DOLO-659208 format. One record per residue: chain; x, y, z of N, C-alpha, C, O in turn; residue in one letter. Coordinates in nm, 3 decimals, decimal comma. Layout:
DOLO-659208
A | X | Y | Z | X | Y | Z | X | Y | Z | X | Y | Z | a
...
end
This chain:
DOLO-659208
A | -4,087 | 8,380 | 6,470 | -4,138 | 8,244 | 6,482 | -4,241 | 8,219 | 6,372 | -4,323 | 8,305 | 6,341 | m
A | -4,235 | 8,102 | 6,315 | -4,332 | 8,063 | 6,212 | -4,469 | 8,044 | 6,274 | -4,481 | 7,999 | 6,388 | k
A | -4,573 | 8,079 | 6,198 | -4,707 | 8,062 | 6,251 | -4,775 | 7,937 | 6,195 | -4,881 | 7,897 | 6,245 | k
A | -4,716 | 7,874 | 6,093 | -4,776 | 7,753 | 6,036 | -4,667 | 7,662 | 5,980 | -4,552 | 7,703 | 5,961 | f
A | -4,707 | 7,539 | 5,955 | -4,619 | 7,443 | 5,889 | -4,698 | 7,370 | 5,782 | -4,822 | 7,367 | 5,786 | e
A | -4,627 | 7,310 | 5,689 | -4,691 | 7,227 | 5,587 | -4,706 | 7,086 | 5,644 | -4,614 | 7,034 | 5,707 | l
A | -4,821 | 7,026 | 5,622 | -4,844 | 6,890 | 5,672 | -4,817 | 6,789 | 5,561 | -4,786 | 6,826 | 5,448 | t
A | -4,829 | 6,661 | 5,594 | -4,812 | 6,554 | 5,495 | -4,937 | 6,535 | 5,409 | -4,931 | 6,467 | 5,307 | d
A | -5,050 | 6,594 | 5,450 | -5,172 | 6,582 | 5,369 | -5,157 | 6,667 | 5,244 | -5,130 | 6,787 | 5,253 | e
A | -5,174 | 6,608 | 5,129 | -5,154 | 6,682 | 5,005 | -5,258 | 6,645 | 4,899 | -5,323 | 6,541 | 4,907 | s
A | -5,270 | 6,733 | 4,802 | -5,355 | 6,709 | 4,685 | -5,276 | 6,746 | 4,560 | -5,182 | 6,826 | 4,566 | i
A | -5,313 | 6,688 | 4,450 | -5,249 | 6,718 | 4,322 | -5,339 | 6,814 | 4,245 | -5,458 | 6,790 | 4,229 | e
A | -5,280 | 6,922 | 4,196 | -5,349 | 7,019 | 4,112 | -5,267 | 7,030 | 3,984 | -5,166 | 7,101 | 3,981 | v
A | -5,310 | 6,960 | 3,880 | -5,228 | 6,953 | 3,759 | -5,096 | 6,886 | 3,794 | -5,095 | 6,775 | 3,847 | g
A | -4,987 | 6,953 | 3,765 | -4,853 | 6,899 | 3,796 | -4,802 | 6,948 | 3,931 | -4,687 | 6,921 | 3,966 | e
A | -4,884 | 7,018 | 4,006 | -4,842 | 7,073 | 4,134 | -4,895 | 6,989 | 4,250 | -5,001 | 6,927 | 4,243 | r
A | -4,817 | 6,989 | 4,357 | -4,859 | 6,925 | 4,482 | -4,882 | 7,035 | 4,584 | -4,792 | 7,114 | 4,612 | t
A | -5,003 | 7,039 | 4,639 | -5,037 | 7,137 | 4,742 | -5,050 | 7,064 | 4,874 | -5,106 | 6,955 | 4,881 | l
A | -4,997 | 7,124 | 4,980 | -5,001 | 7,065 | 5,114 | -5,093 | 7,146 | 5,205 | -5,098 | 7,268 | 5,198 | c
A | -5,163 | 7,074 | 5,292 | -5,248 | 7,141 | 5,391 | -5,156 | 7,208 | 5,493 | -5,049 | 7,157 | 5,525 | r
A | -5,200 | 7,323 | 5,544 | -5,123 | 7,394 | 5,646 | -5,182 | 7,368 | 5,785 | -5,300 | 7,334 | 5,799 | i
A | -5,097 | 7,385 | 5,885 | -5,138 | 7,366 | 6,025 | -5,077 | 7,479 | 6,107 | -4,958 | 7,506 | 6,098 | k
A | -5,161 | 7,545 | 6,189 | -5,115 | 7,656 | 6,272 | -5,023 | 7,606 | 6,383 | -5,050 | 7,503 | 6,445 | a
A | -4,916 | 7,679 | 6,408 | -4,822 | 7,646 | 6,515 | -4,842 | 7,732 | 6,638 | -4,787 | 7,703 | 6,745 | l
A | -4,922 | 7,840 | 6,624 | -4,946 | 7,929 | 6,738 | -5,083 | 7,992 | 6,720 | -5,142 | 7,985 | 6,612 | k
A | -5,134 | 8,054 | 6,825 | -5,261 | 8,126 | 6,821 | -5,239 | 8,262 | 6,756 | -5,139 | 8,329 | 6,782 | d
A | -5,332 | 8,303 | 6,670 | -5,335 | 8,437 | 6,613 | -5,473 | 8,460 | 6,553 | -5,534 | 8,366 | 6,502 | f
A | -5,523 | 8,582 | 6,559 | -5,655 | 8,612 | 6,505 | -5,758 | 8,512 | 6,556 | -5,769 | 8,489 | 6,676 | g
A | -5,834 | 8,452 | 6,462 | -5,934 | 8,350 | 6,495 | -5,878 | 8,208 | 6,490 | -5,952 | 8,111 | 6,504 | n
A | -5,750 | 8,196 | 6,470 | -5,685 | 8,066 | 6,452 | -5,615 | 8,025 | 6,581 | -5,550 | 8,106 | 6,647 | v
A | -5,630 | 7,899 | 6,616 | -5,565 | 7,845 | 6,736 | -5,455 | 7,747 | 6,694 | -5,466 | 7,682 | 6,590 | k
A | -5,351 | 7,737 | 6,774 | -5,243 | 7,641 | 6,748 | -5,305 | 7,503 | 6,728 | -5,389 | 7,460 | 6,807 | a
A | -5,264 | 7,434 | 6,624 | -5,316 | 7,301 | 6,594 | -5,427 | 7,301 | 6,491 | -5,460 | 7,196 | 6,436 | g
A | -5,488 | 7,419 | 6,463 | -5,592 | 7,426 | 6,360 | -5,533 | 7,396 | 6,223 | -5,422 | 7,439 | 6,190 | d
A | -5,608 | 7,324 | 6,144 | -5,569 | 7,298 | 6,006 | -5,630 | 7,405 | 5,917 | -5,740 | 7,452 | 5,941 | f
A | -5,557 | 7,441 | 5,815 | -5,604 | 7,539 | 5,718 | -5,620 | 7,476 | 5,582 | -5,635 | 7,354 | 5,570 | g
A | -5,616 | 7,559 | 5,480 | -5,630 | 7,513 | 5,343 | -5,499 | 7,459 | 5,289 | -5,415 | 7,409 | 5,364 | g
A | -5,482 | 7,471 | 5,157 | -5,369 | 7,411 | 5,088 | -5,283 | 7,517 | 5,019 | -5,335 | 7,611 | 4,959 | f
A | -5,151 | 7,500 | 5,028 | -5,055 | 7,586 | 4,959 | -4,955 | 7,498 | 4,884 | -4,934 | 7,382 | 4,918 | v
A | -4,895 | 7,557 | 4,782 | -4,791 | 7,486 | 4,709 | -4,657 | 7,497 | 4,781 | -4,577 | 7,403 | 4,781 | e
A | -4,635 | 7,612 | 4,843 | -4,507 | 7,636 | 4,912 | -4,529 | 7,733 | 5,026 | -4,628 | 7,806 | 5,029 | k
A | -4,439 | 7,734 | 5,117 | -4,451 | 7,818 | 5,236 | -4,463 | 7,966 | 5,201 | -4,528 | 8,041 | 5,273 | e
A | -4,401 | 8,008 | 5,091 | -4,404 | 8,148 | 5,050 | -4,542 | 8,196 | 5,006 | -4,560 | 8,316 | 4,986 | e
A | -4,638 | 8,107 | 4,991 | -4,773 | 8,148 | 4,951 | -4,850 | 8,217 | 5,063 | -4,949 | 8,284 | 5,036 | n
A | -4,806 | 8,203 | 5,188 | -4,875 | 8,261 | 5,303 | -4,773 | 8,325 | 5,396 | -4,676 | 8,261 | 5,438 | l
A | -4,795 | 8,451 | 5,428 | -4,703 | 8,523 | 5,517 | -4,713 | 8,469 | 5,660 | -4,819 | 8,427 | 5,705 | s
A | -4,599 | 8,470 | 5,729 | -4,596 | 8,434 | 5,871 | -4,629 | 8,555 | 5,959 | -4,639 | 8,542 | 6,081 | h
A | -4,645 | 8,672 | 5,898 | -4,677 | 8,794 | 5,971 | -4,827 | 8,823 | 5,961 | -4,893 | 8,775 | 5,869 | l
A | -4,879 | 8,899 | 6,054 | -5,021 | 8,935 | 6,051 | -5,111 | 8,817 | 6,086 | -5,064 | 8,712 | 6,128 | g
A | -5,241 | 8,838 | 6,067 | -5,340 | 8,734 | 6,098 | -5,393 | 8,666 | 5,973 | -5,496 | 8,598 | 5,979 | d
A | -5,325 | 8,680 | 5,860 | -5,373 | 8,618 | 5,737 | -5,378 | 8,466 | 5,753 | -5,298 | 8,406 | 5,826 | c
A | -5,477 | 8,404 | 5,682 | -5,492 | 8,260 | 5,692 | -5,568 | 8,208 | 5,570 | -5,644 | 8,280 | 5,506 | w
A | -5,545 | 8,083 | 5,541 | -5,615 | 8,012 | 5,436 | -5,698 | 7,905 | 5,506 | -5,643 | 7,818 | 5,574 | i
A | -5,829 | 7,911 | 5,490 | -5,922 | 7,824 | 5,564 | -5,979 | 7,714 | 5,475 | -5,976 | 7,722 | 5,352 | y
A | -6,031 | 7,611 | 5,542 | -6,109 | 7,506 | 5,473 | -6,031 | 7,436 | 5,365 | -5,918 | 7,391 | 5,386 | g
A | -6,092 | 7,426 | 5,248 | -6,029 | 7,359 | 5,134 | -5,986 | 7,458 | 5,028 | -5,978 | 7,423 | 4,911 | d
A | -5,957 | 7,582 | 5,067 | -5,908 | 7,684 | 4,974 | -5,767 | 7,648 | 4,929 | -5,691 | 7,584 | 5,002 | a
A | -5,733 | 7,691 | 4,807 | -5,602 | 7,664 | 4,748 | -5,531 | 7,794 | 4,715 | -5,592 | 7,887 | 4,661 | w
A | -5,401 | 7,802 | 4,747 | -5,315 | 7,913 | 4,706 | -5,188 | 7,849 | 4,650 | -5,121 | 7,773 | 4,719 | v
A | -5,156 | 7,882 | 4,525 | -5,041 | 7,819 | 4,462 | -4,977 | 7,908 | 4,357 | -5,017 | 8,023 | 4,341 | f
A | -4,879 | 7,855 | 4,285 | -4,792 | 7,930 | 4,194 | -4,717 | 8,033 | 4,277 | -4,663 | 8,000 | 4,383 | d
A | -4,713 | 8,157 | 4,230 | -4,644 | 8,264 | 4,304 | -4,743 | 8,353 | 4,379 | -4,707 | 8,462 | 4,421 | n
A | -4,865 | 8,307 | 4,395 | -4,966 | 8,384 | 4,467 | -4,925 | 8,400 | 4,613 | -4,852 | 8,317 | 4,669 | a
A | -4,973 | 8,510 | 4,673 | -4,928 | 8,544 | 4,807 | -5,044 | 8,603 | 4,887 | -5,117 | 8,688 | 4,838 | w
A | -5,059 | 8,556 | 5,011 | -5,160 | 8,605 | 5,104 | -5,085 | 8,665 | 5,223 | -4,999 | 8,600 | 5,281 | v
A | -5,120 | 8,790 | 5,258 | -5,046 | 8,858 | 5,365 | -5,138 | 8,952 | 5,442 | -5,257 | 8,963 | 5,413 | s
A | -5,081 | 9,022 | 5,541 | -5,158 | 9,115 | 5,623 | -5,257 | 9,039 | 5,709 | -5,221 | 8,944 | 5,779 | g
A | -5,383 | 9,081 | 5,705 | -5,491 | 9,014 | 5,778 | -5,589 | 8,951 | 5,679 | -5,705 | 8,927 | 5,714 | d
A | -5,544 | 8,924 | 5,558 | -5,630 | 8,871 | 5,452 | -5,673 | 8,727 | 5,482 | -5,606 | 8,655 | 5,557 | a
A | -5,785 | 8,686 | 5,421 | -5,837 | 8,552 | 5,438 | -5,879 | 8,494 | 5,303 | -5,939 | 8,561 | 5,220 | e
A | -5,845 | 8,367 | 5,285 | -5,892 | 8,290 | 5,170 | -5,968 | 8,173 | 5,231 | -5,911 | 8,096 | 5,308 | v
A | -6,097 | 8,159 | 5,196 | -6,185 | 8,067 | 5,267 | -6,259 | 7,974 | 5,172 | -6,266 | 7,993 | 5,051 | l
A | -6,314 | 7,871 | 5,236 | -6,401 | 7,775 | 5,171 | -6,328 | 7,710 | 5,053 | -6,220 | 7,655 | 5,072 | e
A | -6,382 | 7,715 | 4,934 | -6,320 | 7,648 | 4,819 | -6,260 | 7,747 | 4,720 | -6,253 | 7,717 | 4,601 | d
A | -6,216 | 7,863 | 4,768 | -6,159 | 7,965 | 4,680 | -6,022 | 7,922 | 4,628 | -5,952 | 7,842 | 4,691 | a
A | -5,986 | 7,975 | 4,511 | -5,855 | 7,950 | 4,450 | -5,785 | 8,082 | 4,428 | -5,845 | 8,178 | 4,379 | w
A | -5,657 | 8,089 | 4,465 | -5,572 | 8,205 | 4,439 | -5,444 | 8,150 | 4,378 | -5,377 | 8,066 | 4,438 | v
A | -5,410 | 8,197 | 4,257 | -5,293 | 8,141 | 4,190 | -5,234 | 8,240 | 4,091 | -5,279 | 8,354 | 4,082 | f
A | -5,132 | 8,197 | 4,017 | -5,058 | 8,287 | 3,930 | -4,973 | 8,378 | 4,016 | -4,903 | 8,331 | 4,106 | g
A | -4,978 | 8,508 | 3,988 | -4,906 | 8,607 | 4,067 | -5,001 | 8,690 | 4,153 | -4,968 | 8,802 | 4,192 | n
A | -5,118 | 8,637 | 4,181 | -5,221 | 8,710 | 4,255 | -5,175 | 8,742 | 4,397 | -5,094 | 8,671 | 4,456 | a
A | -5,229 | 8,853 | 4,450 | -5,198 | 8,895 | 4,586 | -5,327 | 8,928 | 4,660 | -5,411 | 9,002 | 4,610 | q
A | -5,340 | 8,872 | 4,779 | -5,452 | 8,904 | 4,868 | -5,388 | 8,963 | 4,993 | -5,308 | 8,896 | 5,059 | i
A | -5,421 | 9,087 | 5,026 | -5,354 | 9,152 | 5,139 | -5,446 | 9,251 | 5,207 | -5,562 | 9,266 | 5,169 | f
A | -5,393 | 9,319 | 5,310 | -5,479 | 9,405 | 5,393 | -5,580 | 9,316 | 5,465 | -5,542 | 9,217 | 5,527 | g
A | -5,707 | 9,352 | 5,456 | -5,815 | 9,271 | 5,512 | -5,897 | 9,207 | 5,400 | -6,013 | 9,173 | 5,420 | d
A | -5,838 | 9,191 | 5,283 | -5,908 | 9,133 | 5,169 | -5,955 | 8,991 | 5,198 | -5,892 | 8,917 | 5,273 | g
A | -6,069 | 8,955 | 5,135 | -6,124 | 8,820 | 5,153 | -6,162 | 8,763 | 5,018 | -6,218 | 8,831 | 4,932 | k
A | -6,129 | 8,635 | 5,000 | -6,169 | 8,559 | 4,881 | -6,236 | 8,433 | 4,932 | -6,176 | 8,359 | 5,009 | v
A | -6,361 | 8,408 | 4,891 | -6,435 | 8,296 | 4,945 | -6,540 | 8,244 | 4,847 | -6,560 | 8,301 | 4,739 | l
A | -6,606 | 8,135 | 4,888 | -6,717 | 8,075 | 4,814 | -6,686 | 8,045 | 4,668 | -6,754 | 8,096 | 4,579 | e
A | -6,586 | 7,966 | 4,641 | -6,552 | 7,924 | 4,505 | -6,501 | 8,036 | 4,416 | -6,493 | 8,017 | 4,294 | d
A | -6,467 | 8,151 | 4,469 | -6,412 | 8,260 | 4,389 | -6,269 | 8,228 | 4,347 | -6,201 | 8,148 | 4,411 | a
A | -6,223 | 8,291 | 4,237 | -6,086 | 8,273 | 4,188 | -6,022 | 8,409 | 4,167 | -6,082 | 8,499 | 4,108 | c
A | -5,900 | 8,424 | 4,217 | -5,818 | 8,541 | 4,188 | -5,690 | 8,486 | 4,129 | -5,622 | 8,404 | 4,191 | v
A | -5,655 | 8,532 | 4,008 | -5,539 | 8,474 | 3,940 | -5,476 | 8,577 | 3,848 | -5,518 | 8,692 | 3,844 | f
A | -5,374 | 8,533 | 3,773 | -5,296 | 8,627 | 3,692 | -5,224 | 8,721 | 3,787 | -5,158 | 8,677 | 3,881 | g
A | -5,238 | 8,850 | 3,762 | -5,182 | 8,951 | 3,852 | -5,292 | 9,020 | 3,933 | -5,273 | 9,132 | 3,980 | n
A | -5,405 | 8,953 | 3,949 | -5,518 | 9,009 | 4,024 | -5,480 | 9,036 | 4,168 | -5,400 | 8,964 | 4,227 | g
A | -5,540 | 9,142 | 4,224 | -5,514 | 9,178 | 4,363 | -5,645 | 9,211 | 4,433 | -5,735 | 9,270 | 4,375 | r
A | -5,653 | 9,171 | 4,560 | -5,767 | 9,203 | 4,645 | -5,708 | 9,255 | 4,776 | -5,626 | 9,188 | 4,838 | v
A | -5,750 | 9,375 | 4,817 | -5,689 | 9,435 | 4,936 | -5,791 | 9,520 | 5,012 | -5,909 | 9,523 | 4,980 | s
A | -5,740 | 9,588 | 5,114 | -5,821 | 9,670 | 5,204 | -5,932 | 9,585 | 5,263 | -5,903 | 9,478 | 5,317 | d
A | -6,056 | 9,627 | 5,254 | -6,169 | 9,550 | 5,307 | -6,249 | 9,483 | 5,196 | -6,363 | 9,442 | 5,219 | n
A | -6,193 | 9,472 | 5,078 | -6,265 | 9,417 | 4,963 | -6,291 | 9,268 | 4,981 | -6,218 | 9,198 | 5,051 | a
A | -6,399 | 9,223 | 4,916 | -6,439 | 9,082 | 4,924 | -6,476 | 9,032 | 4,785 | -6,546 | 9,100 | 4,710 | e
A | -6,427 | 8,914 | 4,751 | -6,460 | 8,848 | 4,625 | -6,522 | 8,714 | 4,661 | -6,459 | 8,635 | 4,732 | v
A | -6,644 | 8,687 | 4,614 | -6,714 | 8,566 | 4,656 | -6,807 | 8,514 | 4,547 | -6,824 | 8,577 | 4,442 | s
A | -6,867 | 8,398 | 4,574 | -6,972 | 8,344 | 4,490 | -6,934 | 8,320 | 4,345 | -7,002 | 8,370 | 4,256 | g
A | -6,828 | 8,246 | 4,319 | -6,782 | 8,213 | 4,184 | -6,730 | 8,332 | 4,106 | -6,710 | 8,320 | 3,985 | n
A | -6,709 | 8,445 | 4,169 | -6,655 | 8,562 | 4,100 | -6,508 | 8,538 | 4,065 | -6,441 | 8,456 | 4,126 | a
A | -6,460 | 8,613 | 3,965 | -6,320 | 8,604 | 3,922 | -6,258 | 8,742 | 3,914 | -6,320 | 8,837 | 3,867 | r
A | -6,134 | 8,751 | 3,959 | -6,054 | 8,872 | 3,945 | -5,924 | 8,828 | 3,881 | -5,855 | 8,740 | 3,935 | v
A | -5,888 | 8,887 | 3,767 | -5,768 | 8,841 | 3,697 | -5,713 | 8,950 | 3,607 | -5,762 | 9,063 | 3,605 | y
A | -5,609 | 8,915 | 3,532 | -5,537 | 9,016 | 3,455 | -5,459 | 9,101 | 3,553 | -5,392 | 9,048 | 3,641 | g
A | -5,467 | 9,231 | 3,537 | -5,403 | 9,325 | 3,630 | -5,506 | 9,395 | 3,717 | -5,479 | 9,502 | 3,771 | n
A | -5,623 | 9,337 | 3,730 | -5,732 | 9,401 | 3,805 | -5,701 | 9,408 | 3,953 | -5,634 | 9,321 | 4,009 | a
A | -5,751 | 9,515 | 4,016 | -5,732 | 9,537 | 4,160 | -5,867 | 9,572 | 4,220 | -5,931 | 9,669 | 4,179 | h
A | -5,911 | 9,492 | 4,317 | -6,034 | 9,517 | 4,391 | -5,991 | 9,559 | 4,532 | -5,921 | 9,486 | 4,601 | v
A | -6,035 | 9,678 | 4,573 | -5,987 | 9,730 | 4,701 | -6,092 | 9,819 | 4,764 | -6,205 | 9,826 | 4,716 | f
A | -6,054 | 9,887 | 4,872 | -6,150 | 9,970 | 4,944 | -6,256 | 9,881 | 5,007 | -6,223 | 9,781 | 5,071 | g
A | -6,381 | 9,917 | 4,989 | -6,492 | 9,839 | 5,044 | -6,570 | 9,768 | 4,935 | -6,689 | 9,739 | 4,953 | d
A | -6,508 | 9,739 | 4,823 | -6,576 | 9,676 | 4,710 | -6,612 | 9,531 | 4,740 | -6,540 | 9,461 | 4,810 | a
A | -6,725 | 9,487 | 4,685 | -6,769 | 9,347 | 4,693 | -6,798 | 9,297 | 4,552 | -6,881 | 9,354 | 4,481 | c
A | -6,730 | 9,193 | 4,512 | -6,748 | 9,131 | 4,381 | -6,808 | 8,994 | 4,408 | -6,751 | 8,917 | 4,485 | i
A | -6,921 | 8,960 | 4,345 | -6,991 | 8,837 | 4,379 | -7,073 | 8,785 | 4,262 | -7,077 | 8,847 | 4,156 | y
A | -7,139 | 8,669 | 4,282 | -7,232 | 8,607 | 4,188 | -7,180 | 8,599 | 4,045 | -7,240 | 8,656 | 3,954 | e
A | -7,070 | 8,529 | 4,025 | -7,016 | 8,501 | 3,893 | -6,963 | 8,623 | 3,818 | -6,935 | 8,613 | 3,698 | n
A | -6,949 | 8,737 | 3,882 | -6,896 | 8,856 | 3,817 | -6,748 | 8,837 | 3,784 | -6,679 | 8,759 | 3,851 | a
A | -6,701 | 8,907 | 3,682 | -6,559 | 8,904 | 3,645 | -6,505 | 9,046 | 3,642 | -6,567 | 9,137 | 3,586 | e
A | -6,389 | 9,065 | 3,703 | -6,317 | 9,191 | 3,699 | -6,181 | 9,157 | 3,642 | -6,110 | 9,072 | 3,696 | v
A | -6,142 | 9,222 | 3,532 | -6,021 | 9,180 | 3,464 | -5,957 | 9,296 | 3,388 | -6,004 | 9,410 | 3,395 | y
A | -5,851 | 9,266 | 3,315 | -5,777 | 9,370 | 3,244 | -5,706 | 9,458 | 3,344 | -5,644 | 9,409 | 3,438 | g
A | -5,714 | 9,589 | 3,323 | -5,651 | 9,685 | 3,413 | -5,754 | 9,754 | 3,503 | -5,731 | 9,865 | 3,549 | n
A | -5,866 | 9,687 | 3,526 | -5,975 | 9,748 | 3,604 | -5,934 | 9,768 | 3,750 | -5,860 | 9,689 | 3,808 | a
A | -5,986 | 9,876 | 3,807 | -5,973 | 9,906 | 3,950 | -6,113 | 9,926 | 4,004 | -6,186 | 10,014 | 3,957 | n
A | -6,152 | 9,844 | 4,102 | -6,283 | 9,858 | 4,164 | -6,259 | 9,887 | 4,311 | -6,196 | 9,807 | 4,381 | v
A | -6,308 | 10,001 | 4,359 | -6,277 | 10,039 | 4,496 | -6,398 | 10,061 | 4,585 | -6,381 | 10,079 | 4,705 | f
A | -6,518 | 10,059 | 4,532 | -6,636 | 10,066 | 4,618 | -6,755 | 10,012 | 4,541 | -6,754 | 10,005 | 4,419 | e
A | -6,857 | 9,975 | 4,616 | -6,979 | 9,926 | 4,553 | -6,982 | 9,775 | 4,542 | -6,892 | 9,705 | 4,588 | g
A | -7,090 | 9,728 | 4,480 | -7,116 | 9,585 | 4,465 | -7,128 | 9,553 | 4,317 | -7,197 | 9,623 | 4,243 | f
A | -7,062 | 9,447 | 4,275 | -7,072 | 9,403 | 4,136 | -7,104 | 9,255 | 4,137 | -7,027 | 9,175 | 4,191 | i
A | -7,215 | 9,218 | 4,079 | -7,254 | 9,078 | 4,064 | -7,293 | 9,057 | 3,920 | -7,323 | 9,153 | 3,849 | g
A | -7,293 | 8,933 | 3,876 | -7,327 | 8,924 | 3,736 | -7,329 | 8,791 | 3,669 | -7,399 | 8,699 | 3,712 | g
A | -7,251 | 8,780 | 3,563 | -7,258 | 8,676 | 3,463 | -7,238 | 8,536 | 3,517 | -7,195 | 8,518 | 3,631 | m
A | -7,268 | 8,438 | 3,435 | -7,260 | 8,298 | 3,474 | -7,144 | 8,231 | 3,402 | -7,157 | 8,193 | 3,286 | n
A | -7,031 | 8,216 | 3,468 | -6,914 | 8,149 | 3,415 | -6,875 | 8,035 | 3,507 | -6,899 | 8,040 | 3,628 | y
A | -6,815 | 7,931 | 3,450 | -6,768 | 7,820 | 3,532 | -6,631 | 7,851 | 3,589 | -6,556 | 7,931 | 3,532 | e
A | -6,600 | 7,789 | 3,701 | -6,470 | 7,805 | 3,765 | -6,363 | 7,741 | 3,679 | -6,388 | 7,639 | 3,615 | k
A | -6,244 | 7,800 | 3,678 | -6,131 | 7,747 | 3,602 | -6,105 | 7,604 | 3,641 | -6,013 | 7,541 | 3,588 | v
end
């Protein structure tokens, strides 16, 4: 059974149309009828697990959220990015390209993960930090530079 549907509420992001999602059943912290964030297509969010896109977060292109992962607030996930396990992306953070966030990792506060970078384990990336290229971050806290959101 599907856990969400696309609603008629939509926004334009460049040449893409993203639709708000609506829960069809209870799971995790989500109740049937709750509205979530925006996706370009149904394939951006798995119907399995407790994963969810909250608030005004956007997931588009071939990006995918699965497992018990969460994308919250005004975060953006796009390109071929993957958020899975118990990974969290929130507070205006961006994960794009082939970036991945998994396990209990968290990306927040305008941070960016992109290229082929993978943030996993118990790592926290925050405060405008960037993780990119072929970097793997699996524990600790990284905060840093001042960059604007894409």
